[in-house]
N, C-alpha and C positions, 0 to 999 in steps of 0.2 A: 193699615189703607194706605199709608204711605208708603209702606215698605212694597207692596202687592202694586201702586201703581209704576214705582221705578224699577221696577223686578219686571217688570209689562216693557216698559219702555227701553232697560238694557238688552231684554230679551228682543225686540224689534230692531231695536241697532244692530244686534248682534245678527240676527236672519237677515236684515238689508247687508251688511259685510259679507255674510257666506253668498246669498244671490251674487254680488259683486263680485267677488273670488271666483266663484262657479263661472259665472260668465268671461271674465279676464281666461280663465283657465283654457273654456270652451272654445274660444276664437284659434289659436294656434291647434289643440287639439282634436278641436272636431273639423277644421278646416284638413286637415290630417289625413283623418279617418275618412273623409268624404273623399279626397281626392285619390288618395289610395285605392279605395273602393272604386272611382271611376276611370282610373288609369288601368287596373285591373282588366277593364274590359276596351280601353281603349290602346292598348298592343295588336302590333300584327302578328299573332298567333294562332293556330289552331283552336276552335271553340270560342274564341272571343265576338263580342258581337263586331265589334270592328272590322276582323279580317273578313267575317261573311261580308260585309257591305262595300269592303274594296275588291276583292274578288270581280264583283260584278257590281257595279255603283248604279242603283236605279236613280242618278241624279241625272238628266239629260245636260249631253254636252255637246253645243255645238261650235260650226266651225264656219266664221264668213268669209267670203272671198269678196274685194275688191280687185277689179279688172283694172290695169291700167290702158285705156283705148288710143293707139297712137294714131293723131291726125293728121300729119305731112311726113307718111313714112317716105315719096319720092323725094322731098326737097334734103331728107337727112340721109338718105341714101347718095344722092347727086351732090350735096351743096356740103354738106357736113353739119347740117345747121343745126342749131336746139331743137330737143324731140318735146313737139307738143306732145301732155299726154291730157286724156278725159277718166277722170276715173269713173267705175261705172261697178255698182251693186249697192247692198249684199246681195249674196247667192249663198246660198244659207246650207247647208248637209249638219244632219245626225251624226257625230261620232261616238267613240268608246264607247260603245253599246253591249261589247262584246266581253265575254269572261276574261281573266287574265289565265296566262298557260304556263308551260313551265317553270310551276312556283317553287323556288327551294330553299330553305332556311339557313342560315348560317351564325349558329350561339356563340362563335368565338368575338366575330365583328357587330353581331345583332343587324343585322341586315337581312333582306329579303331579296331575292330577284326573281325575276321573270319576263315572259313576253307579254306583249298587248298585239294582240290582234287588229288587223287594220280593217275598217268597214265605214259607207260611207254613204247614207241614204237622204238624198235629194228633198228640199224643204219647203214644196213650192208656196207657201203660203208666207213663209217669213223670207222669200225675194222676190224681189222686183224684177226677176223673168224667169224662161225657161233656162235651163241645158242647152238649148239649140241657139241661145241666142250667141250670135258672131261679133268679132273681135279684130283688130287688127294691133299685131303683136309679133314681138320680134323671132324670127324663124329661128328656132334653139341650135338646129344641128349646122345650120350654115354659121349662125355666132359663134360655135365650138368648134368649127373645123378647124382656123388658125392653132389653136390652143393644143387640140390633141395632135397636130399633126405638123408641127414648123419646120418638115421640110421643103424647100421650095419647088423639089422636084414633086413631091406630094400633092402639094396643095395646087400646080399646074393639075395632075389629072384630077384632083375632085373639083375642079371650078370647072372642067368641061362636062363634067357628070352633074353640077349644081347648074350649067345653060341649058344642058338638054332635058334636065327637067323641068325647066323653066321654073327654078329657087330665086328669090330674091330677099335679101335683110332682111323684111318684111314680108308676114303673111296675114291671108284671112282665117282665124280655126271658132269652132264654134268652144264655149264654155266647155263642155265635154268632153272634149278631142284636150282643150288645152291642159285641165287637168289631170285626167285619167289615160290618155293617151291617143294617137293617132299612127298612123302609117306614114312616114315619111317618104316621097316620092324622090328625093335627094339620095338617102341612106337605101333605099330600094335598089336604086343603079349598081350599087358598091358589089362591084364581081367577089370578093371574097365575103366568107360570113359573120356578120354584124346585127346587133339590136336594129331592127328596123323603125321599132313601136318607138315614139317620143311622148313624152309627156312630161309639165310638173313634178306631177306625184305618181308617177306611172314606174315601176308596176307601184299597188296598193290595193283596191279589195284582196281579201282570199290572201293576202299577207299578214307579215308580222313584226310590230316595230320591239325594236331592243335589242340586246338585255338591258334592260332596266337593273339597278341595285339600290332600295331603300331605304331605307332605316326604322328596325320593326318597335322602336321606343322600348325596347324592354330595358335599354338600361338610363335613356335620357328622354321620357316621355315626350319632351320640345321638340325631340327629329322625328318625331313618328312620320311615315310618309314621304318623307323629306326625302331627293334624291340623289345618292352617292358619287353614282356612275354610271352614265350612260355609253353603251356599248367600251365599258372597260374605260374612260376618260373621265374626268373631273365634270362635275355640268356648273350650268353659268350661277350665278348667284343675285342674291336680290337682300336690301337694307329696309331697315324697319322706315316704314312714312309716318304713318298715327297711327292710332285707335277710334273707332267709329263702329257704330254701332248697325247690325246684319240683323237685320228682322227679331230685334229683341233679344240678341246673342250679343255681347260684347264681344271683339275682332280685335286684332291688330293687322294693319296692311304693312305689308311688305312692295317691295318696287324695286323695278331694275333701273340700277343706277347707270349713270352714265357713263361711267367709268368703266362696264362692263364693253362697251364698243370703244374705249381710248385705244391708243397708238401704244406701242411696247414701249415708248418713253415716257408714259403717264403709268401704265398700268404690264410691268411685265409678264402678268400672267398670259399675256396675249401674243405674246412673241410668235408662239407657233401658226397664229393666224396671221402673220407677214411671208408672203412666200417668196416676192421677188421685191428688189429697190425701187425700181424706175414708175412704175403706175402708183405706187405708194408712198410715191417720194422720199425713198429712203425709210421708210416704215414712220412717215412722220402723220400721213393722213390718219383719219379716224372716222367710225362710225358704219362703216361694214367689215363682215369678217368673211375670210376667203374657207370656203367647205370644199372647195374640190377635192380635197384628200379623201371625203366619203362621196362624191359623185364622180369618180371613176376619172377625176381629173378636168373635168366639166368645169367652165370659168364662173363656176355657183358663189355666187355672196349674200349673205343676211345684212338683212340691216332692222332698224325699228322702222315702221312704215313712214312714208314721206321722209325718210331719210333725217328723224328724228336726232337730233346730238349728233349730226354728221359733219365733216368738213365741208366748208362752204365752196370748195372743187369740186365736190361729188356731186353734188346737188343742182351745180350753177349751168350742166348742161341740158337740164331738163326743165319745160315749161308746164307747171298746171299741178307745183305740189304745193300743200301748205300744213306744214307740219305742226301740232301742238299736242301738250303731254295729255292733256284730257283725252283726246281720240284713239291717240298714238302709242303712250305706255302699256307696260308689264304689269300686273300687280297680282298679289296673290293675298287674300282677307284668310288670317288663318286665327283659331279659337287658341286661345294661349294656354288655358288648362290641362286641352287632351290635344294640343298642337293640330287640330284636323283642319284640313283648308278648307272651309265651309263656301267658299266665291273666290273665282279667278279669270283672268282673263290673261290669255297671252298672245301678245299683236308680234308680226314677224313679216317682213316683207322679203320676197322671193327678187333678187336682182341678176342679170347676166353681165359678165366683162365683155363688150364687144370693140377689138382692136382694129385697127389698121390692117389691111394683107394684099397688097399689091398685088398676088398674083392669082387672088380670089374677085373677080371681078363686083361681085352684088355688095364688097366691102372695099374695092381701092378707092374711092370717092372719101373714102373718112379722111380726116385732120388731125384726130383728135379719138381720143380712149371716152367709150362712154360705160357709166355702171347703168343699164337700159332697166330699168324697173318693170317687171310683168305684173307683178300683184301683191297684195297683200293680207294679210287673214289674221280672224282676230274668233279666238278659239274659246268658248267661254261655257261655264259653268258653274250653277249657283244652289245652293242645298232649298230642296222645295219644300212649303210649305206646314206640309204634313213631317216632314221628317225634322223640320224648325222647331214644331210643336215639341216633338219627341226630342228633341236635344235642350230645349228650354227646361221641360220636365225633368228629363232625367237627370242632367247637369247642372244649369245654369239656374232650375228652380230649386234644387234641394240645397244649393250652395246661398242664395239670397233668403235661403226661410231659416238655413244655418245663422246665416249674419243677421235675420231677424231677431231668431233668438237670442244669440247672443248679446243683441244691443240692446233687448228688453230685457233682459236676465241682467248686466249692468246696470242700465238707467234705472230700474227700480229697487235694484240693490242699493245703489248707490243714496237715489233721494229717501229712502226709507232711514239708512243709515242716517244721514244727515237730518231728519224730523226730527227721528229719534234719539238722539243723543242733542238737540237742540233743546226738545221737551224735558231732556231729563233733566238736562243741566237748568235751564229755567225754575225745575221745582225745585234743585236744591238750594238756588239761590232762593226762593221764598223763605224755604227752610229755616236756613241762614239769617234771614231778615226776621 
C-alpha cells in the first residue's frame, strides 16, 4: 500500500516535471514555428497573402489639406510686413486606391520596385468646404520667376509680362486650382513654349509616383515594405518612440525625429539639402529642406507643419502658426512580428522661398526673405476593423494562444511537481518516524 502511494506520488512528480519541461521547451520552439509560418505569408513575393494585399491595399488612405489663407497681402507686398496667415481645413481626398504598377523583384537585394499610380477623390463629408472654396495665397509663378531667371535683363522682360497680366505677389485661387493646377495668366504671355499650368501637385491624376524600392522581407522580416530608396535616393528615416495598442494589436510607434530636419552641422546626411549659404546662414538654419532639384529649380521647401522643429528665424516673419508635436509630427505604427505598418500619419508642409527682386515690381517692396507656407498635408491610413480582426486571429491570436498553452503547461507542471514531491517527502517522513 505504502509503495503504491509512494510510486503514485513519484509518478505525479515526474509527470509534473515533464509538463514543466515541455512547456519550457515549447516557448522558444513553438514561438519559432508559429513565427516561421506567419513570416512565410508576410513576405512580399508572388503567392503570399501579404503581397496580394500590398499590390492593391484595401485600407482607405486619406490625404487632408490645410491651406494657409493670407490675411494681409497688400501690407506684405508694399511694406514687407509679417505675413498673417489663417489655417483653413481640413479638405480631404481619398488617395492610393489604385494598384501598384511595374512591379519588379530583386532576389539579390531582397527588394521590390514599383510605381504608385496617383489619383485623388474629393470626400465632401470629411471636408470643411468644397473644392471651390477660395483662398489668398502666394502667386507661385511670380515667386519662382527670380529663382528660375536670375539675369536682370530677363527679369525686366518678365516684369512687363507680370504687369500686363495684372499678376501680383499674392493671388486668389480655389482649392482645386491650387492643388491640381490652373492656367497662369503671366506664364500664358511668355513668348516661347513653356508649361503654363501651375499647381502644388500638378500634374497628379493619371500620373505615377516613384520609382519606389522597398524591402521584401525575405531576408529580414522586420524590414518588410520599408522604403529603401525613392527615385534612386535614400528615404528619410524614423526612430522608435513607444509601444502602444492598436485595436487589440501591440505595435511599435516610430516617429520622424527633429534630427531629420536638422542643419548639416548636426546631421551631415542633410548636406545635399543645403544649396546656398546666404539664406541658410551658412547652412546653420534648420527645419526646412530644399527640394528644388526635384521641382525643376523652383524654390520649393518642405518642413513639418507650422515649422515644427525649425529655426526661430524661419517662422519669425509669419504670424498665425502654432506648432505642436501631437498634431504635426509624423509617425508609423508597426506590428513587430510581421513588420507591417498598421497605421501611419505622414505630415508635411509645402513652402515657397520668396526673396526681393528689384527688377520685378511685384517683389521689389520686400526687404527680407520669406519661407511662405502654402499648405500642409496629413496623409493617414489605419487598418480597418475587419482586417484588424483577421490580423488578431491569424497573428496575435495564435501567438497569444500558444503563450497561454505554454504558461499553463509550465505552471501546472511546476505545481504538480512541487505538490507531489512535498507529499512524497511527507510520506517518507512518517514512515521513518
